[in-house]
MIVEX-128359 format. One record per residue (C-alpha): residue number from 1; residue in one letter; x, y, z. Coordinates in steps of 0.02 Angstrom, whole numbers, plus 32768, in hexadecimal, padded with zeros to 4 digits. Example, Ala and Ser with C-alpha at 12.3 -4.5 7.8 and 13.67 -1.06 7.14 Angstrom:
% residues 2
@seq:1, type:A, u:8267, v:7F1F, w:8186
@seq:2, type:S, u:82AC, v:7FCB, w:8165
END
This chain:
% residues 248
@seq:1, type:M, u:7FEA, v:7C8A, w:82D5
@seq:2, type:A, u:7FAC, v:7D39, w:8301
@seq:3, type:E, u:7EFB, v:7D66, w:82CF
@seq:4, type:S, u:7F31, v:7DE9, w:8251
@seq:5, type:A, u:7F97, v:7D66, w:81EC
@seq:6, type:N, u:7EFF, v:7D37, w:8187
@seq:7, type:L, u:7ED0, v:7DE4, w:8150
@seq:8, type:S, u:7ED8, v:7E04, w:8095
@seq:9, type:V, u:7F43, v:7E90, w:8049
@seq:10, type:A, u:7F06, v:7F06, w:7FC1
@seq:11, type:I, u:7F93, v:7F4E, w:7F5A
@seq:12, type:L, u:7F68, v:7FEC, w:7EFC
@seq:13, type:A, u:7FC2, v:7FE4, w:7E55
@seq:14, type:G, u:7F4E, v:802E, w:7DD2
@seq:15, type:G, u:7F96, v:80D8, w:7DB1
@seq:16, type:V, u:7FF0, v:810F, w:7D11
@seq:17, type:A, u:8091, v:8140, w:7D72
@seq:18, type:T, u:80BB, v:81DE, w:7D13
@seq:19, type:R, u:814A, v:8207, w:7D85
@seq:20, type:L, u:81A9, v:816E, w:7D4E
@seq:21, type:R, u:8199, v:818C, w:7C92
@seq:22, type:P, u:81DB, v:8157, w:7C1B
@seq:23, type:I, u:81F4, v:80B1, w:7C78
@seq:24, type:T, u:813C, v:809E, w:7C99
@seq:25, type:E, u:8101, v:80C0, w:7BE9
@seq:26, type:T, u:8113, v:8009, w:7BBF
@seq:27, type:I, u:810F, v:7FB4, w:7C6C
@seq:28, type:P, u:80A5, v:7FD0, w:7D07
@seq:29, type:K, u:8102, v:801E, w:7D9A
@seq:30, type:I, u:80ED, v:7F84, w:7E06
@seq:31, type:L, u:8155, v:7F20, w:7D87
@seq:32, type:V, u:81E4, v:7F9D, w:7D7D
@seq:33, type:E, u:8287, v:7F44, w:7D9E
@seq:34, type:V, u:82D9, v:7F5C, w:7E48
@seq:35, type:A, u:837B, v:7F03, w:7E67
@seq:36, type:G, u:8362, v:7E89, w:7DD9
@seq:37, type:E, u:82AA, v:7E59, w:7DEE
@seq:38, type:P, u:81FE, v:7EAC, w:7DE7
@seq:39, type:F, u:81D3, v:7F17, w:7E7F
@seq:40, type:L, u:8135, v:7EB0, w:7EA0
@seq:41, type:S, u:81A6, v:7E18, w:7EC0
@seq:42, type:H, u:81F8, v:7E79, w:7F4D
@seq:43, type:Q, u:8150, v:7EAB, w:7F95
@seq:44, type:L, u:810A, v:7DFA, w:7F8C
@seq:45, type:R, u:81A5, v:7DB5, w:7FE5
@seq:46, type:L, u:8196, v:7E35, w:806C
@seq:47, type:L, u:80DF, v:7E12, w:808B
@seq:48, type:R, u:80F8, v:7D57, w:808D
@seq:49, type:S, u:8184, v:7D69, w:810D
@seq:50, type:N, u:8105, v:7DC5, w:817B
@seq:51, type:G, u:8086, v:7D39, w:816E
@seq:52, type:L, u:8017, v:7D8F, w:80EE
@seq:53, type:T, u:7FEF, v:7D20, w:805B
@seq:54, type:K, u:7F48, v:7D5D, w:8015
@seq:55, type:V, u:7F5E, v:7DEF, w:7F9B
@seq:56, type:V, u:7EE7, v:7E4E, w:7F2C
@seq:57, type:L, u:7F3C, v:7EB8, w:7EA8
@seq:58, type:C, u:7ED7, v:7F50, w:7E74
@seq:59, type:L, u:7F0F, v:7F6E, w:7DC1
@seq:60, type:G, u:7EF4, v:7FE6, w:7D31
@seq:61, type:H, u:7F7C, v:8021, w:7CC0
@seq:62, type:L, u:7FCC, v:7F8B, w:7C65
@seq:63, type:G, u:7F8C, v:7F19, w:7CF1
@seq:64, type:H, u:7F7B, v:7E83, w:7C7E
@seq:65, type:M, u:803B, v:7E76, w:7C84
@seq:66, type:V, u:8033, v:7E58, w:7D41
@seq:67, type:V, u:7FB4, v:7DCE, w:7D2C
@seq:68, type:E, u:8018, v:7D79, w:7CA7
@seq:69, type:K, u:80B7, v:7D77, w:7D14
@seq:70, type:Y, u:8072, v:7D48, w:7DC0
@seq:71, type:G, u:7FD1, v:7CE6, w:7D9B
@seq:72, type:D, u:7F77, v:7CA4, w:7E35
@seq:73, type:G, u:800F, v:7CB4, w:7EA6
@seq:74, type:A, u:802D, v:7BF8, w:7EB8
@seq:75, type:N, u:80E5, v:7C0B, w:7E8C
@seq:76, type:W, u:80F6, v:7C7D, w:7F22
@seq:77, type:D, u:8090, v:7C13, w:7F9C
@seq:78, type:M, u:8014, v:7CA2, w:7F99
@seq:79, type:E, u:7F64, v:7CC2, w:7F5C
@seq:80, type:I, u:7F5E, v:7D50, w:7EE0
@seq:81, type:Q, u:7EBD, v:7D99, w:7E98
@seq:82, type:Y, u:7EA7, v:7E2D, w:7E23
@seq:83, type:S, u:7E2D, v:7EBE, w:7E21
@seq:84, type:F, u:7E29, v:7F32, w:7D8A
@seq:85, type:D, u:7DE7, v:7FE3, w:7D82
@seq:86, type:G, u:7D98, v:7FC6, w:7CD8
@seq:87, type:E, u:7D90, v:8047, w:7C49
@seq:88, type:T, u:7D9A, v:80DB, w:7CC3
@seq:89, type:L, u:7E1A, v:80EC, w:7D4F
@seq:90, type:L, u:7DC2, v:80F5, w:7DF7
@seq:91, type:G, u:7E49, v:813E, w:7E64
@seq:92, type:T, u:7E92, v:80E6, w:7EFA
@seq:93, type:G, u:7DF1, v:80E9, w:7F5E
@seq:94, type:G, u:7D85, v:80B3, w:7ECC
@seq:95, type:A, u:7DFC, v:8026, w:7EA7
@seq:96, type:L, u:7DEE, v:7FE7, w:7F59
@seq:97, type:I, u:7D30, v:7FEE, w:7F56
@seq:98, type:R, u:7D2E, v:7F86, w:7EB6
@seq:99, type:A, u:7DA1, v:7F05, w:7F06
@seq:100, type:L, u:7D3C, v:7EF3, w:7FA9
@seq:101, type:P, u:7CE5, v:7E51, w:7F73
@seq:102, type:M, u:7D91, v:7E00, w:7F69
@seq:103, type:L, u:7DD1, v:7E41, w:800F
@seq:104, type:D, u:7DB5, v:7E08, w:80C1
@seq:105, type:R, u:7D45, v:7E66, w:8137
@seq:106, type:N, u:7DE4, v:7EB4, w:817E
@seq:107, type:F, u:7E79, v:7ED2, w:810A
@seq:108, type:Y, u:7F1D, v:7F27, w:80ED
@seq:109, type:V, u:7F3A, v:7FAA, w:8064
@seq:110, type:L, u:7FE7, v:7FC7, w:801B
@seq:111, type:Y, u:801E, v:8036, w:7F8D
@seq:112, type:G, u:806C, v:7FE2, w:7EF8
@seq:113, type:D, u:8106, v:804E, w:7EFF
@seq:114, type:S, u:812A, v:8042, w:7FBA
@seq:115, type:Y, u:81AA, v:7FD0, w:8012
@seq:116, type:L, u:8189, v:7FD3, w:80CD
@seq:117, type:L, u:81FA, v:7F74, w:8146
@seq:118, type:V, u:817D, v:7F68, w:81D4
@seq:119, type:D, u:812D, v:7EE5, w:8244
@seq:120, type:Y, u:808C, v:7ECF, w:81E4
@seq:121, type:Q, u:8047, v:7E57, w:8266
@seq:122, type:A, u:805C, v:7ED6, w:82F1
@seq:123, type:V, u:8003, v:7F5D, w:828A
@seq:124, type:G, u:7F77, v:7EE2, w:8262
@seq:125, type:R, u:7F5F, v:7EB3, w:8316
@seq:126, type:A, u:7F58, v:7F6A, w:834A
@seq:127, type:F, u:7ED1, v:7F89, w:82C7
@seq:128, type:L, u:7E68, v:7EF7, w:82FD
@seq:129, type:A, u:7E77, v:7F29, w:83B5
@seq:130, type:S, u:7E44, v:7FDD, w:838E
@seq:131, type:R, u:7D9B, v:7FA8, w:8344
@seq:132, type:Q, u:7DA3, v:8045, w:82D7
@seq:133, type:L, u:7D6D, v:8048, w:8220
@seq:134, type:G, u:7E1F, v:8070, w:81E7
@seq:135, type:L, u:7ED3, v:807D, w:821B
@seq:136, type:M, u:7F57, v:80EE, w:81CC
@seq:137, type:T, u:8010, v:80D2, w:81ED
@seq:138, type:V, u:806B, v:8179, w:81FF
@seq:139, type:F, u:8122, v:81AE, w:8207
@seq:140, type:K, u:816C, v:8250, w:8253
@seq:141, type:N, u:81A9, v:8291, w:81AC
@seq:142, type:R, u:81C4, v:834B, w:81CE
@seq:143, type:E, u:81D1, v:8365, w:8112
@seq:144, type:A, u:8269, v:82F2, w:8105
@seq:145, type:W, u:8227, v:8277, w:8082
@seq:146, type:D, u:818A, v:82CA, w:8040
@seq:147, type:T, u:8108, v:834C, w:8075
@seq:148, type:S, u:80C3, v:8327, w:8122
@seq:149, type:N, u:8007, v:8315, w:8121
@seq:150, type:V, u:7FD1, v:82D1, w:81CD
@seq:151, type:W, u:7FB5, v:8323, w:8275
@seq:152, type:F, u:7FD7, v:8290, w:82EA
@seq:153, type:E, u:7FCE, v:82B2, w:83A6
@seq:154, type:N, u:7FBF, v:8244, w:8440
@seq:155, type:G, u:7FA4, v:81AA, w:83D5
@seq:156, type:K, u:7F18, v:81F8, w:8370
@seq:157, type:I, u:7F09, v:823D, w:82C3
@seq:158, type:R, u:7EC5, v:82ED, w:82DB
@seq:159, type:D, u:7ECB, v:8324, w:8225
@seq:160, type:Y, u:7EFA, v:82DE, w:817A
@seq:161, type:S, u:7F00, v:8336, w:80D6
@seq:162, type:K, u:7F66, v:832A, w:8036
@seq:163, type:T, u:7F2E, v:83D4, w:7FFE
@seq:164, type:N, u:7F19, v:843F, w:809A
@seq:165, type:K, u:7FBA, v:8438, w:80FD
@seq:166, type:T, u:7FBF, v:8486, w:81AE
@seq:167, type:P, u:8053, v:84AD, w:821F
@seq:168, type:R, u:8027, v:841D, w:8294
@seq:169, type:M, u:803E, v:839D, w:820B
@seq:170, type:E, u:80E9, v:8351, w:8232
@seq:171, type:H, u:80BC, v:829C, w:8201
@seq:172, type:I, u:809A, v:824D, w:815A
@seq:173, type:D, u:802A, v:81C1, w:8120
@seq:174, type:Y, u:80A7, v:8131, w:8125
@seq:175, type:G, u:8055, v:80C7, w:809D
@seq:176, type:L, u:8008, v:8036, w:80FB
@seq:177, type:S, u:7F53, v:803A, w:8136
@seq:178, type:L, u:7ECF, v:7FC1, w:8173
@seq:179, type:F, u:7E15, v:7FCB, w:8161
@seq:180, type:Q, u:7D72, v:7F75, w:818C
@seq:181, type:A, u:7D10, v:7F5D, w:80EB
@seq:182, type:K, u:7C81, v:7FC4, w:8130
@seq:183, type:A, u:7CF4, v:805D, w:8134
@seq:184, type:F, u:7CC4, v:8073, w:807C
@seq:185, type:D, u:7C07, v:8066, w:8091
@seq:186, type:R, u:7BEC, v:8122, w:8078
@seq:187, type:H, u:7C40, v:8122, w:7FCF
@seq:188, type:P, u:7BE8, v:80DE, w:7F35
@seq:189, type:P, u:7C40, v:8060, w:7EC2
@seq:190, type:N, u:7C83, v:808A, w:7E15
@seq:191, type:T, u:7CA7, v:813E, w:7E3C
@seq:192, type:L, u:7D4D, v:819B, w:7E3A
@seq:193, type:I, u:7D8A, v:81B8, w:7EED
@seq:194, type:D, u:7E36, v:81C1, w:7F3E
@seq:195, type:L, u:7E58, v:8158, w:7FDA
@seq:196, type:S, u:7E91, v:81F8, w:8033
@seq:197, type:T, u:7DDF, v:823A, w:8022
@seq:198, type:I, u:7D9A, v:81A2, w:807A
@seq:199, type:Q, u:7E21, v:81AD, w:8101
@seq:200, type:T, u:7DFC, v:8266, w:811E
@seq:201, type:D, u:7D45, v:823A, w:8135
@seq:202, type:L, u:7D74, v:81B5, w:81B5
@seq:203, type:V, u:7DE0, v:8236, w:8213
@seq:204, type:A, u:7D49, v:82AA, w:821E
@seq:205, type:R, u:7CE1, v:821D, w:8265
@seq:206, type:Q, u:7D6D, v:81EC, w:82DE
@seq:207, type:E, u:7D75, v:813E, w:8290
@seq:208, type:L, u:7E29, v:813F, w:8255
@seq:209, type:V, u:7EAC, v:810A, w:82D4
@seq:210, type:G, u:7F63, v:8134, w:82BF
@seq:211, type:Y, u:7FF9, v:80C4, w:82D2
@seq:212, type:E, u:80A4, v:8115, w:82D6
@seq:213, type:M, u:8139, v:80C7, w:827E
@seq:214, type:S, u:81ED, v:80E7, w:82AC
@seq:215, type:A, u:8247, v:80AD, w:820E
@seq:216, type:R, u:8243, v:810F, w:816E
@seq:217, type:F, u:81E4, v:80D7, w:80D2
@seq:218, type:Y, u:822A, v:80AB, w:8027
@seq:219, type:E, u:81D5, v:80C6, w:7F80
@seq:220, type:I, u:81E9, v:80B8, w:7EC5
@seq:221, type:G, u:816B, v:813E, w:7E97
@seq:222, type:S, u:81F6, v:81B0, w:7E5A
@seq:223, type:H, u:8298, v:8197, w:7DFE
@seq:224, type:A, u:82FA, v:81C9, w:7E98
@seq:225, type:G, u:829C, v:8150, w:7F05
@seq:226, type:L, u:82B0, v:80C3, w:7E86
@seq:227, type:A, u:836C, v:80E3, w:7E79
@seq:228, type:E, u:837F, v:80E5, w:7F39
@seq:229, type:L, u:831E, v:8043, w:7F57
@seq:230, type:S, u:8375, v:7FED, w:7EC7
@seq:231, type:H, u:841F, v:8017, w:7F0F
@seq:232, type:I, u:83EE, v:7FDF, w:7FBE
@seq:233, type:M, u:83A6, v:7F3B, w:7F85
@seq:234, type:A, u:8432, v:7F13, w:7F0F
@seq:235, type:S, u:84B1, v:7F2C, w:7F99
@seq:236, type:C, u:8446, v:7EC4, w:8014
@seq:237, type:E, u:8445, v:7F51, w:8093
@seq:238, type:F, u:83A1, v:7F0F, w:80D8
@seq:239, type:G, u:83FC, v:7E76, w:8112
@seq:240, type:H, u:83B8, v:7DF7, w:8095
@seq:241, type:S, u:83CC, v:7DC7, w:7FE0
@seq:242, type:P, u:834B, v:7E18, w:7F6B
@seq:243, type:N, u:834A, v:7D81, w:7EF5
@seq:244, type:K, u:830D, v:7CED, w:7F62
@seq:245, type:T, u:8264, v:7CD9, w:7F12
@seq:246, type:P, u:8213, v:7C5D, w:7E9E
@seq:247, type:S, u:8244, v:7C6A, w:7DE7
@seq:248, type:L, u:81B4, v:7CAB, w:7D84
END
Protein backbone atom coordinates (compact mmCIF):
# COMPACT_ATOMS: atom_id res chain seq x y z
CA UNK A 1 0.00 0.00 0.00
CA UNK A 2 1.23 3.51 -0.73
CA UNK A 3 3.15 5.30 1.98
CA UNK A 4 0.41 7.89 2.53
CA UNK A 5 -2.18 5.22 3.43
CA UNK A 6 -1.13 5.20 7.07
CA UNK A 7 -1.46 8.93 7.65
CA UNK A 8 -4.08 9.96 10.17
CA UNK A 9 -6.89 12.37 9.32
CA UNK A 10 -7.98 15.28 11.50
CA UNK A 11 -11.59 16.32 10.92
CA UNK A 12 -12.42 19.83 12.12
CA UNK A 13 -15.94 19.69 13.54
CA UNK A 14 -16.03 21.95 16.58
CA UNK A 15 -17.90 25.02 15.34
CA UNK A 16 -21.41 26.07 16.33
CA UNK A 17 -22.63 26.04 12.69
CA UNK A 18 -24.75 29.18 12.83
CA UNK A 19 -25.53 29.04 9.09
CA UNK A 20 -27.41 25.77 9.57
CA UNK A 21 -29.64 26.93 12.38
CA UNK A 22 -32.15 25.90 13.59
CA UNK A 23 -30.99 22.35 12.70
CA UNK A 24 -27.73 22.72 14.61
CA UNK A 25 -29.25 24.10 17.78
CA UNK A 26 -29.73 20.55 19.05
CA UNK A 27 -27.25 18.52 16.96
CA UNK A 28 -23.66 19.12 15.80
CA UNK A 29 -23.27 19.85 12.10
CA UNK A 30 -21.32 16.67 11.46
CA UNK A 31 -24.35 14.63 12.57
CA UNK A 32 -26.86 16.45 10.36
CA UNK A 33 -28.74 13.89 8.29
CA UNK A 34 -27.80 13.57 4.62
CA UNK A 35 -29.65 11.01 2.52
CA UNK A 36 -30.90 9.13 5.57
CA UNK A 37 -27.80 9.03 7.77
CA UNK A 38 -25.43 11.39 9.62
CA UNK A 39 -23.00 13.28 7.40
CA UNK A 40 -20.04 11.85 9.32
CA UNK A 41 -21.03 8.37 8.16
CA UNK A 42 -20.59 9.50 4.56
CA UNK A 43 -17.22 11.05 5.36
CA UNK A 44 -15.94 7.95 7.16
CA UNK A 45 -17.01 5.68 4.30
CA UNK A 46 -15.25 7.93 1.80
CA UNK A 47 -12.03 7.99 3.83
CA UNK A 48 -12.05 4.24 4.39
CA UNK A 49 -12.54 3.63 0.66
CA UNK A 50 -9.36 5.67 0.14
CA UNK A 51 -7.36 3.57 2.59
CA UNK A 52 -7.49 6.10 5.43
CA UNK A 53 -8.61 4.45 8.65
CA UNK A 54 -7.17 6.58 11.48
CA UNK A 55 -9.33 9.59 12.33
CA UNK A 56 -9.11 12.26 15.02
CA UNK A 57 -12.31 14.28 15.39
CA UNK A 58 -11.75 17.81 16.70
CA UNK A 59 -14.98 18.58 18.51
CA UNK A 60 -16.65 21.37 20.43
CA UNK A 61 -20.34 22.21 20.17
CA UNK A 62 -22.40 19.15 21.24
CA UNK A 63 -19.42 16.93 20.52
CA UNK A 64 -20.43 14.35 23.13
CA UNK A 65 -23.20 13.25 20.75
CA UNK A 66 -20.58 12.22 18.19
CA UNK A 67 -18.64 10.16 20.74
CA UNK A 68 -21.80 8.40 21.87
CA UNK A 69 -22.70 7.43 18.30
CA UNK A 70 -19.33 6.41 16.83
CA UNK A 71 -17.25 5.28 19.82
CA UNK A 72 -13.79 4.03 18.98
CA UNK A 73 -14.65 3.36 15.33
CA UNK A 74 -14.49 -0.44 15.60
CA UNK A 75 -17.88 -0.81 13.88
CA UNK A 76 -16.38 0.96 10.89
CA UNK A 77 -13.09 -0.96 10.83
CA UNK A 78 -11.49 2.36 11.69
CA UNK A 79 -9.69 3.91 14.65
CA UNK A 80 -11.46 7.03 15.90
CA UNK A 81 -10.12 9.34 18.61
CA UNK A 82 -11.56 12.60 19.92
CA UNK A 83 -10.02 15.94 20.80
CA UNK A 84 -12.16 18.59 22.52
CA UNK A 85 -11.55 22.33 22.58
CA UNK A 86 -12.53 22.57 26.23
CA UNK A 87 -14.48 25.41 27.81
CA UNK A 88 -13.32 27.93 25.20
CA UNK A 89 -13.44 27.34 21.44
CA UNK A 90 -9.93 27.49 20.00
CA UNK A 91 -10.68 28.01 16.31
CA UNK A 92 -9.66 25.58 13.58
CA UNK A 93 -5.94 26.15 14.09
CA UNK A 94 -6.10 25.94 17.86
CA UNK A 95 -8.15 22.76 17.64
CA UNK A 96 -5.50 21.15 15.46
CA UNK A 97 -2.70 22.17 17.82
CA UNK A 98 -4.56 20.58 20.72
CA UNK A 99 -5.02 17.38 18.71
CA UNK A 100 -1.36 17.05 17.65
CA UNK A 101 -0.46 14.42 20.28
CA UNK A 102 -3.07 12.11 18.71
CA UNK A 103 -1.97 12.69 15.12
CA UNK A 104 0.88 11.26 13.08
CA UNK A 105 3.97 13.28 12.24
CA UNK A 106 2.32 13.87 8.84
CA UNK A 107 -1.46 14.07 8.62
CA UNK A 108 -4.47 15.09 6.56
CA UNK A 109 -6.91 17.81 7.61
CA UNK A 110 -10.52 17.78 6.44
CA UNK A 111 -13.38 20.08 7.36
CA UNK A 112 -16.37 18.47 9.03
CA UNK A 113 -18.77 19.86 6.43
CA UNK A 114 -16.83 18.95 3.27
CA UNK A 115 -17.44 16.01 0.95
CA UNK A 116 -14.53 15.71 -1.46
CA UNK A 117 -14.46 13.05 -4.18
CA UNK A 118 -10.71 13.03 -4.72
CA UNK A 119 -7.81 10.58 -4.77
CA UNK A 120 -6.61 11.10 -1.21
CA UNK A 121 -3.67 8.75 -1.73
CA UNK A 122 -2.38 10.79 -4.68
CA UNK A 123 -2.62 14.01 -2.69
CA UNK A 124 -0.84 12.39 0.25
CA UNK A 125 1.98 11.12 -1.93
CA UNK A 126 2.42 14.56 -3.49
CA UNK A 127 2.70 16.10 -0.04
CA UNK A 128 5.28 13.60 1.18
CA UNK A 129 7.32 14.05 -2.00
CA UNK A 130 7.26 17.86 -1.64
CA UNK A 131 8.95 17.78 1.80
CA UNK A 132 7.14 21.02 2.60
CA UNK A 133 5.53 21.79 5.96
CA UNK A 134 2.07 21.93 4.41
CA UNK A 135 -0.01 21.26 1.33
CA UNK A 136 -3.23 23.01 0.34
CA UNK A 137 -5.54 21.61 -2.31
CA UNK A 138 -6.98 24.34 -4.53
CA UNK A 139 -9.71 24.57 -7.14
CA UNK A 140 -10.11 27.12 -9.97
CA UNK A 141 -13.29 28.54 -8.57
CA UNK A 142 -13.60 31.92 -10.31
CA UNK A 143 -16.30 32.88 -7.78
CA UNK A 144 -18.54 30.01 -8.92
CA UNK A 145 -19.06 28.25 -5.57
CA UNK A 146 -17.68 30.74 -3.06
CA UNK A 147 -15.27 33.66 -2.84
CA UNK A 148 -11.90 32.85 -4.42
CA UNK A 149 -9.04 33.36 -1.98
CA UNK A 150 -5.91 31.83 -3.52
CA UNK A 151 -3.42 33.08 -6.10
CA UNK A 152 -2.13 29.82 -7.56
CA UNK A 153 0.38 30.05 -10.40
CA UNK A 154 2.79 27.58 -11.99
CA UNK A 155 2.09 25.00 -9.32
CA UNK A 156 2.75 27.39 -6.45
CA UNK A 157 0.57 29.24 -3.98
CA UNK A 158 1.62 32.86 -4.36
CA UNK A 159 -0.94 34.38 -1.99
CA UNK A 160 -3.76 33.23 0.28
CA UNK A 161 -6.16 35.32 2.31
CA UNK A 162 -9.76 35.02 3.45
CA UNK A 163 -9.95 38.75 4.16
CA UNK A 164 -7.77 40.51 1.58
CA UNK A 165 -8.89 39.44 -1.88
CA UNK A 166 -6.81 40.44 -4.91
CA UNK A 167 -7.61 40.26 -8.67
CA UNK A 168 -5.16 37.38 -9.17
CA UNK A 169 -7.09 35.11 -6.81
CA UNK A 170 -9.01 32.77 -9.12
CA UNK A 171 -8.65 29.64 -6.97
CA UNK A 172 -10.20 28.68 -3.66
CA UNK A 173 -9.02 26.63 -0.70
CA UNK A 174 -10.58 23.27 -1.64
CA UNK A 175 -10.94 21.93 1.90
CA UNK A 176 -8.28 19.21 2.13
CA UNK A 177 -4.83 19.94 3.51
CA UNK A 178 -1.81 18.05 4.80
CA UNK A 179 0.76 19.12 7.34
CA UNK A 180 3.87 18.09 9.15
CA UNK A 181 3.28 18.47 12.87
CA UNK A 182 6.16 20.92 13.12
CA UNK A 183 4.24 23.36 10.89
CA UNK A 184 2.50 24.44 14.10
CA UNK A 185 5.66 24.99 16.21
CA UNK A 186 5.42 28.79 16.01
CA UNK A 187 1.93 28.86 17.47
CA UNK A 188 1.36 28.35 21.21
CA UNK A 189 -1.22 25.83 22.43
CA UNK A 190 -4.56 26.74 24.00
CA UNK A 191 -4.90 29.99 22.08
CA UNK A 192 -7.59 31.02 19.60
CA UNK A 193 -6.26 30.86 16.05
CA UNK A 194 -7.74 30.06 12.67
CA UNK A 195 -6.10 27.50 10.43
CA UNK A 196 -6.05 30.08 7.63
CA UNK A 197 -3.71 32.24 9.73
CA UNK A 198 -1.26 29.36 10.00
CA UNK A 199 -1.53 28.64 6.29
CA UNK A 200 -0.95 32.30 5.43
CA UNK A 201 2.20 32.20 7.57
CA UNK A 202 3.40 29.11 5.70
CA UNK A 203 2.80 30.85 2.35
CA UNK A 204 4.96 33.77 3.49
CA UNK A 205 7.71 31.29 4.40
CA UNK A 206 7.28 29.41 1.09
CA UNK A 207 6.48 26.24 3.00
CA UNK A 208 2.97 25.60 1.64
CA UNK A 209 2.77 23.68 -1.62
CA UNK A 210 -0.36 23.73 -3.78
CA UNK A 211 -2.19 20.81 -5.39
CA UNK A 212 -4.84 21.67 -7.97
CA UNK A 213 -8.08 19.71 -8.09
CA UNK A 214 -10.24 19.38 -11.20
CA UNK A 215 -13.56 18.25 -9.66
CA UNK A 216 -15.77 20.60 -7.67
CA UNK A 217 -16.29 20.29 -3.94
CA UNK A 218 -19.50 19.59 -2.02
CA UNK A 219 -20.41 20.93 1.42
CA UNK A 220 -23.15 21.01 4.02
CA UNK A 221 -22.08 24.28 5.63
CA UNK A 222 -25.15 26.05 4.24
CA UNK A 223 -28.78 25.07 3.76
CA UNK A 224 -28.31 25.22 -0.01
CA UNK A 225 -25.24 22.98 0.11
CA UNK A 226 -26.98 20.54 2.42
CA UNK A 227 -30.02 20.31 0.13
CA UNK A 228 -27.86 19.78 -2.96
CA UNK A 229 -25.70 17.03 -1.46
CA UNK A 230 -28.72 15.30 0.08
CA UNK A 231 -30.40 15.20 -3.33
CA UNK A 232 -27.30 13.87 -5.08
CA UNK A 233 -26.66 11.15 -2.52
CA UNK A 234 -30.29 10.10 -2.30
CA UNK A 235 -30.37 9.64 -6.07
CA UNK A 236 -27.01 7.80 -6.05
CA UNK A 237 -25.58 10.21 -8.63
CA UNK A 238 -22.07 9.49 -7.31
CA UNK A 239 -22.42 5.95 -8.56
CA UNK A 240 -22.80 4.19 -5.21
CA UNK A 241 -25.41 3.62 -2.55
CA UNK A 242 -25.12 6.01 0.39
CA UNK A 243 -26.35 3.44 2.90
CA UNK A 244 -23.83 0.58 2.72
CA UNK A 245 -22.26 1.15 6.12
CA UNK A 246 -22.33 -0.63 9.47
CA UNK A 247 -25.48 -0.09 11.50
CA UNK A 248 -24.70 2.08 14.51
